[in-house]
N, C-alpha and C positions, 0 to 999 in steps of 0.2 A: 502493499500499499505507500508507502512510506517512496519506493521508489517511482511511482505513478505517479504519484502529487509530485516529486521533482520534474518529473520530464514534461509533465504540463507547464510546472511552473517553467520549463525551460522553452519550449513552446510558445509559451506566450509572451515572453521576452524574447524571442527572436522573430514572432510576428510584429509586436510595438515596437521593435530597430527596424524593420525592414518597412512600416508606414511611416515611419518618420518621416521621410521627407516627400510626401505626397501631395499632390493639389491641394487635399482637404485639409493639408496644415500649413497651407500659403507659400507651398514652395515651387516655382517655376521652373523650367527645364526649358533653360536656352540651349543646351548640348546635350545629345541621349541618342546613343546608339548612332553617330555618323551624322544624323539630323541635325538643324539649327542655323547653317549659315547665313540662312533669311533672317534670322534676330539680330544679326551683326553688321553695322557699317565699316566697309573696306578701309582702312585709312594704310598710303605706303601701299610697295609695289611688293609684298609677299606671296608668294603662292600657296593660299592659303586654298584646301579640296577635301576633299571626304575621301578615305583609304582606307578598306579593309574596318570601317564601322566606325572610324576615327575621324576629328578634325585634325590636319597636320598640316604644318608650315615647312622648310626647310631652305628656303633660299630667298634672299632680300638684298639690296643695294646698303639698305640702311637698320633702321627703328622703324619697323609697320606695325596697325594694330587691327584689332577686332574688337571694333566701340558699340556697345550696348543702344539701341535705339531710344531707349528710356535712362532716364535719368533716377540716382536715387538718392536718398536722404540719410535713412537709418535702413538699415538690412543686411544680413546673413549671406555667405558666400558658400557652395559647396564646389569644391574642383576636384576630377580626379585626372593625372596627366603622369606622360611618360617623358623623362629628359636623359639627353646623352650629356656628359661629363663634360661637352663645352660649349650646351644649350646655352641661350643669354635669353631668356623670357621673363613672364612678371605678369601682376594684374595690377591695374592703374585702377586707382576707387577715386568717387567725385571729380573727374576729371572736369576743369576751368575752361579748357576749350578742346573740342570733341575734334579737331582737324590737325591739332598739332599737343601729344599726348608727351609729359614725360614726368621725369620727378621733380622740378620747377613746379607744377601748376595740377598734380594730383600726389595721393598717396600709393608708393608702389610699393608693394608687395614682391621681391624679387626670387625669380628663379633661376641664376646663376652661379654655380658652383666656383669658376674659376675666376671670379667677379679680382681685380686686381685690391681693393679694398675689403677686405674678405668681414670685415665688422658690419658691413652691408649686403653680404652674399645670401642665399636661398633662406627664406624664412625669414628676415628685417624687413623694416619699411625703411626703404633707402632716405639717411637725412635726419629719421627719425627717430628710428629703433632699431639697437642694432642686435644681433645674435651674440650667442656665448661663444667662446672658444672651447674647442675646435665648433666649428662654425656646422651644423648639418650640412649632408650630400644628399640632393635630389638624383643625381647621373645615373645611368642604366638600370632604371626600376620605375617601378610606378607607386605612383606617392598621392598624397591629400592634404589638399588646404580644407579646412575650417575657418572663415574669418566673420570676423564678430564688430560692427562698426554703429554704434549707435551713440548718437550725440555726440561728443568730443574723445569718447572713448575707442579706442581699438585694437583687437586680441587678434593676435592669427594664431593658429594653429597647424603645424607642417606633420602627418603622420601622426595625429592624435596628441600632440605634444607641444606647448606652447612656448613658441619660440622669440615673440617679439610682442610687443605689449608699450601702449602708448596713452596720455589725454595730450591731445591736440585740437585747437577749434579752427586751422587754418582755412582748413577746405571743409564747406558744409554742404553740400550736395552739387552731384554731376553723373554721365555717366560710369560706366567703367569699362578697362579694356582688357582684350589678353594679346601679347607680346609676342614678337618675332623681330630677336635681333640681330649683329654679325657678334663676332666676339671680341676682345681687345684687338687694339690695331687696326680696324676691320678685317679680321678674320673672320673666314666662314665659320658661322657659328652653328650647332647640332640642331637637331630637330626639334621641334616640340609639336606633341598627339594630345590633344586635347577627347580621352573618353566621356566623361559627364562634368555638365555646367551647371549649376542651380543657384536662385536666388530665393529670398523669401523676405518682402518689404517688412519694417518693425514698426 
């Protein structure tokens, strides 16, 4: 009987976990199983495409973005992505100029294992919240970001672990974007692959 109760409790917990990111709970799927490019505007010349059920980019002359058509103020983001060790990517939030997005006019949650300044490498909020030493690495595997933005508070979880957090009110609202860029000294960057990107307005 105890075993049956335990199994039932496990089933309930698994069911609840599986339902945690459904439309009923306010989550909006922007990318899921290769679908979703229509939910973004393309800025720059990256070769964004659907490949094997994923949204992928691996070539560009500079920094390129998929920018959400909608602006967000308070929200959560859940993202599943694959990066290579040379990938230069990230999620830029509350962008102030959707046609010219950068770390100077938005909050950038970085995906960049080889960034010259390692304190703002993968899992950091560039120029605002550093990662620890040694910094986390994304290259060569699937990873998750869970990002919570409420008022002036921003928290970043990378693979379930908080890697950066801050209180800052410089940027209050705007679209967010998914980036692909080259590496140091404009060396070709490794591919970025997005399997799932979801947002929940708060």
